[in-house]
N, C-alpha and C positions, 0 to 999 in steps of 0.2 A: 290736696297737696300735690305739687308737680315735682317730679324728680329730674334734675338737670345736673350734669357733670358729677353724677354719683352722689350728689348732695340734695336733700329735699329742699324745695323752695316753699317757704312758709311766710305769708304776709305778716303774721304776728312776730316771727323771729326777725324779719327785716325791720319792722318797726322798733323792736327792742334794741337792735344794733344801732339804729339811727339815734334813738333816745340815749343809749349808753354813751355814744360818741359825743352827742350834744352836751350831756352832763359832764363828761371828761373835759370838754372845752370851756365849761362854765357859761354856756349859753342858755338863755331861757328859750322856750318854744317861740315866743314872739321875736326874739333876736334872730333865731335861725330862719324863721319864716321871712323876715325882712331881708336878711342877707341872701337868701336863695330865691327870692321872688315868688315864693309859694304862700298861699293864704294860711293863716293860723289854723283855720278849720280843716283845710286839706292836710296840713302837716299833722294835726292831731289825729285825724282819721288814719293817716299812714302809720304813725307811731303806735296806734292802738290795734293795727292790723285789720281795720274795718274796710280799707280800700287799697288797691294797688296804685302805684304811681306811674306816670308817663315816663318815657325815656328822657324827655326834657327835664322833668323834675329830678330824676335819678342823677343826671349829669350835673345839675345845679347843686344838689345835695353833696355829691361826691367832691365837687370843687370846694364848697364851703367847709365841709367836714375834713377835707384833706385825707381821704381814705380811697381805696379802690372800689370799683363797682362790685368786684368779686367779694370783698369783705361785706359790703352792704347786703348783697343778694344771697350769699352762701356762707358767710362767716369765715372765709378763708382768703388768704392772699395768694396770688399766683406768682411763682418765682420762675425766672429764666424762661419766660414765654415771649417770643419775639412778637407775635401778633398782639398780645396784651400791651407790650411796650409801644408798639406802633399806634394802637388806638389811644393809649394814654397820651402820647405825644401829640396826636391830632387834636384831642380834646383840650389840651393846654392852649392851643392856638385858635380854638373856635370859641367865641364868646356867645353862649346860648342866650344871654340876656339881650343881645341885639335883636331888633325887630325888623 
């Protein structure tokens, strides 16, 4: 387990948060995989905590799930953070699905 930002990073907890948000949105694993451009197998492995995800996959999931990367990675939202807002604004204008 890696400690970052005073919060432990746990692939299993990351996967649990992704699955929780997916369930809240009423999406099947297949739906989320298709919307985010991630294979169903990879998404399954991420949700079960068997594998970590790439930055590209993280950005795609954050976009589809409409949550922050801070929530996915650490279970918390960052408030009043100018750098966080800057990065969020940049990601909104960058389509990671373009090749």
